[in-house]
C-alpha positions as CSV (number, residue, x, y, z in Angstrom):
1,A,-17.8,25.8,-1.9
2,D,-19.4,22.4,-1.6
3,A,-17.3,19.7,0.0
4,P,-15.7,17.2,-2.4
5,F,-17.7,14.0,-3.1
6,E,-15.2,11.8,-1.3
7,E,-15.5,13.9,1.8
8,K,-19.3,13.7,1.8
9,L,-19.2,10.0,1.2
10,F,-16.8,9.1,4.0
11,S,-18.5,11.4,6.4
12,R,-21.3,8.9,6.5
13,C,-19.0,6.2,7.9
14,S,-18.5,6.0,11.6
15,V,-15.1,4.4,12.2
16,N,-13.1,4.5,15.5
17,D,-10.5,7.2,15.2
18,E,-7.8,5.4,17.0
19,F,-8.2,2.4,14.8
20,V,-8.0,4.5,11.6
21,Q,-4.9,6.2,12.9
22,K,-3.2,2.9,13.6
23,V,-4.0,1.7,10.1
24,I,-2.6,4.9,8.6
25,G,0.5,4.6,10.7
26,C,1.0,1.0,9.5
27,L,0.5,2.0,5.8
28,M,3.0,4.8,6.3
29,A,5.7,2.8,8.0
30,E,5.4,-0.7,6.8
31,N,5.3,-2.6,3.5
32,I,2.1,-4.7,3.7
33,Y,3.0,-6.5,0.4
34,P,6.5,-7.5,1.4
35,Q,7.0,-10.6,-0.8
36,S,5.4,-10.1,-4.2
37,D,6.1,-6.4,-4.7
38,A,9.6,-6.5,-3.2
39,V,10.6,-9.3,-5.6
40,S,9.0,-7.6,-8.6
41,F,10.5,-4.1,-8.1
42,P,13.5,-4.4,-5.7
43,D,15.3,-1.2,-6.9
44,F,14.9,1.9,-4.8
45,E,14.2,4.1,-7.9
46,H,11.1,1.9,-8.5
47,R,9.8,2.4,-5.0
48,S,6.7,4.3,-6.0
49,T,5.7,1.5,-8.3
50,R,6.4,-1.1,-5.7
51,L,4.2,0.8,-3.2
52,A,1.5,1.8,-5.6
53,K,-1.2,-0.6,-4.3
54,Q,-0.4,0.5,-0.7
55,A,-0.6,4.2,-1.8
56,S,-4.1,3.7,-3.3
57,L,-5.2,2.3,0.1
58,L,-3.7,5.1,2.0
59,Y,-5.3,7.7,-0.3
60,T,-8.7,6.2,0.4
61,I,-8.3,5.8,4.1
62,L,-7.1,9.4,4.6
63,Y,-10.6,10.6,3.9
64,L,-11.5,9.1,7.3
65,Q,-8.9,11.4,8.9
66,L,-9.5,14.8,7.3
67,D,-7.5,16.6,9.9
68,I,-4.4,15.0,8.4
69,L,-5.2,16.3,4.9
70,R,-6.1,19.7,6.2
71,S,-3.5,20.6,8.8
72,D,-0.9,17.9,9.5
73,E,1.9,19.1,7.3
74,M,4.6,16.9,8.8
75,K,2.6,13.7,8.2
76,M,1.5,14.7,4.7
77,R,5.1,15.5,3.8
78,A,6.1,12.1,5.0
79,I,3.4,10.4,2.9
80,V,4.3,12.3,-0.2
81,D,8.1,11.6,0.3
82,R,7.5,7.9,0.6
83,F,4.7,7.2,-1.9
84,F,4.5,10.2,-4.3
85,S,8.1,11.5,-4.6
86,D,8.0,11.1,-8.4
87,N,4.3,10.8,-9.2
88,W,0.9,12.3,-8.3
89,M,-1.5,10.1,-10.2
90,V,-3.1,7.2,-8.3
91,A,-4.7,4.1,-9.9
92,I,-7.5,3.1,-7.5
93,D,-8.9,0.5,-9.7
94,S,-9.0,-0.5,-13.4
95,G,-10.0,2.7,-15.2
96,L,-10.2,4.9,-12.1
97,I,-7.2,7.3,-11.9
98,I,-7.0,10.0,-9.3
99,D,-5.1,13.3,-9.9
100,L,-3.8,14.3,-6.4
101,S,-3.0,17.8,-7.6
102,K,-6.8,18.2,-8.1
103,K,-8.2,16.0,-5.4
104,W,-6.1,17.5,-2.6
105,S,-6.5,21.1,-3.7
106,N,-9.1,21.8,-1.0
107,F,-6.9,20.5,1.8
108,G,-4.1,22.8,2.9
109,A,-1.5,20.4,4.2
110,A,-2.1,17.9,1.4
111,R,-2.0,20.6,-1.3
112,A,1.3,22.0,0.0
113,A,2.9,18.5,0.2
114,I,1.9,17.3,-3.3
115,G,2.6,20.8,-4.7
116,N,6.3,20.1,-4.3
117,V,6.0,17.2,-6.8
118,A,3.2,18.3,-9.0
119,S,4.5,21.8,-9.7
120,S,4.8,22.6,-13.4
121,S,8.6,22.7,-13.4
122,M,8.9,19.4,-11.5
123,A,6.3,17.8,-13.8
124,K,8.4,18.8,-16.8
125,D,11.5,17.3,-15.3
126,L,9.8,14.1,-14.4
127,Y,8.3,13.8,-17.8
128,A,11.7,14.4,-19.5
129,F,13.3,11.7,-17.3
130,N,10.5,9.2,-18.0
131,H,10.6,9.9,-21.7
132,H,14.4,9.3,-21.7
133,S,13.8,6.0,-19.9
134,M,11.2,5.0,-22.5
135,K,13.7,5.6,-25.3
136,Q,16.4,3.6,-23.6
137,C,14.1,0.7,-23.0
138,T,12.9,0.8,-26.6
139,V,16.5,0.6,-27.9
140,Q,17.4,-2.2,-25.5
141,L,14.3,-4.2,-26.4
142,H,14.9,-3.9,-30.1
143,G,18.4,-5.3,-29.4
144,Y,17.1,-8.3,-27.5
145,L,14.4,-9.0,-30.0
146,T,16.6,-9.0,-33.1
147,H,16.2,-12.3,-34.7
148,G,18.1,-15.0,-32.9
149,N,19.5,-12.9,-30.1
150,L,17.2,-13.9,-27.3
151,T,18.4,-17.5,-26.9
152,D,17.9,-19.7,-23.8
153,E,21.6,-19.5,-23.1
154,L,21.6,-15.7,-23.2
155,I,18.6,-15.6,-20.8
156,L,20.3,-18.0,-18.3
157,K,23.6,-16.1,-18.3
158,N,22.0,-12.6,-18.2
159,K,18.8,-13.1,-16.2
160,S,19.4,-10.1,-14.0
161,Q,19.8,-7.8,-17.0
162,I,16.8,-9.4,-18.7
163,L,14.5,-8.9,-15.7
164,D,15.8,-5.4,-15.1
165,C,14.9,-4.4,-18.7
166,A,11.4,-5.8,-18.2
167,R,11.0,-3.9,-14.9
168,R,12.2,-0.5,-16.3
169,S,10.0,-0.9,-19.4
170,N,6.9,-1.5,-17.2
171,V,7.7,1.3,-14.9
172,A,8.2,3.8,-17.8
173,L,5.0,2.7,-19.4
174,R,3.0,2.9,-16.2
175,W,4.2,6.4,-15.5
176,S,3.5,7.7,-19.0
177,I,0.0,6.2,-19.2
178,L,-1.0,7.4,-15.7
179,H,0.3,10.9,-16.2
180,R,-0.9,11.6,-19.7
181,N,-3.9,13.6,-18.7
182,S,-2.4,15.2,-15.6
183,S,-3.6,18.7,-14.9
184,A,-0.2,19.5,-13.2
185,A,1.6,19.2,-16.5
186,K,-0.7,21.7,-18.1
187,R,0.0,24.5,-15.6
188,E,3.1,26.5,-16.4
189,A,4.0,30.2,-15.9
190,S,5.2,30.4,-19.5
191,P,2.5,29.8,-22.1
192,R,5.1,28.5,-24.5
193,A,6.4,26.0,-22.0
194,S,2.9,24.9,-21.3
195,V,2.3,24.1,-25.0
196,D,5.5,22.1,-25.1
197,I,4.6,19.9,-22.1
198,V,1.0,19.3,-23.2
199,S,2.0,18.4,-26.7
200,A,4.7,16.0,-25.4
201,L,2.2,14.3,-23.0
202,D,-0.9,14.2,-25.2
203,G,0.5,14.5,-28.8
204,P,0.2,11.8,-31.5
205,A,4.0,11.3,-31.5
206,M,3.9,10.3,-27.8
207,D,1.0,7.9,-28.5
208,V,3.2,6.1,-31.1
209,E,6.1,5.9,-28.7
210,V,3.9,4.5,-25.8
211,L,2.2,2.0,-28.1
212,Q,5.6,0.9,-29.6
213,L,7.1,0.3,-26.2
214,L,4.0,-1.5,-25.0
215,L,4.1,-3.9,-27.9
216,L,7.8,-4.5,-27.6
217,T,7.5,-5.1,-23.9
218,A,4.7,-7.6,-24.4
219,H,6.6,-9.4,-27.1
220,F,9.8,-9.5,-25.0
221,E,8.0,-10.8,-21.9
222,D,6.3,-13.5,-23.9
223,K,9.6,-14.6,-25.5
224,V,11.2,-14.7,-22.0
225,R,8.3,-16.6,-20.6
226,Q,8.4,-19.2,-23.3
227,S,12.2,-19.6,-22.9
228,L,12.0,-20.1,-19.2
229,S,9.2,-22.6,-19.5
230,R,11.3,-24.5,-22.0
231,I,14.3,-24.4,-19.7
232,L,12.2,-25.7,-16.8
233,D,10.7,-28.5,-18.8
234,T,14.2,-29.7,-19.9
235,R,16.1,-28.9,-16.7
236,E,16.7,-32.6,-16.0
237,D,18.2,-33.3,-19.4
238,I,20.3,-30.2,-19.1
239,W,21.6,-31.4,-15.7
240,V,22.5,-34.8,-17.0
241,A,24.2,-33.4,-20.1
242,S,26.2,-30.9,-18.0
243,R,27.2,-33.6,-15.5
244,S,28.4,-35.8,-18.3
245,E,30.4,-33.0,-19.8
246,V,32.1,-32.2,-16.4
247,V,32.9,-35.9,-16.0
248,T,34.5,-36.1,-19.4
249,K,36.6,-33.0,-18.9
250,L,37.8,-34.2,-15.5
251,S,38.8,-37.5,-17.0
252,Q,40.7,-35.7,-19.8
253,A,42.4,-33.5,-17.2
254,S,43.4,-36.4,-15.0
255,S,45.2,-38.2,-17.9
256,F,47.8,-35.4,-18.2
């Protein structure tokens, strides 16, 4: 069989092996985007989303070290455990999505490592978990967006819960959109189960749910952004009013 396009392409590049190995080691062990991504997605369960940009770099650079993909089972298992423990679709750039269950099928160590995640049974479990998360986020967003509920005071008092809701909604949407056309979800020992998974991932009902959550999340984030901008613009007035209120209450308390 012909070598994959990526293998042919990167074989034209002559890069120092020791340098490439150090880069791969750094990507495997460190977080090269420590500030922005750690703040955006601090929870451990969102690790694969936090490391997504780094994972796309590592996927590309591994084609400069084909021996790792072919035979280094320990290193490939470590890569999958860190970056692809709950996903197997990589967004390289806008509109370019890589299915690792396909792209790594010609490399023994890589195929075995990603096979633990992209197996049909695991794919079904991960889809069910994400679908449940989507439903929870939809209900929570509806609650926040009910007329008059999302006040400035509510956002200030519950900022952690507000941001967590936005994070979970974005993570669920990202997973669903990336994995909709995954080949792994379409492989199943039972034909009936295969139909169930494919219809769930690609059916019109799922399209409606994804679109609904996408619109709700966008509306929610816009409302929160407007509220925070308003709070920042009036923070001095809020501080003066709060200070006056404290002084008044202390004066009242001292009179007793």
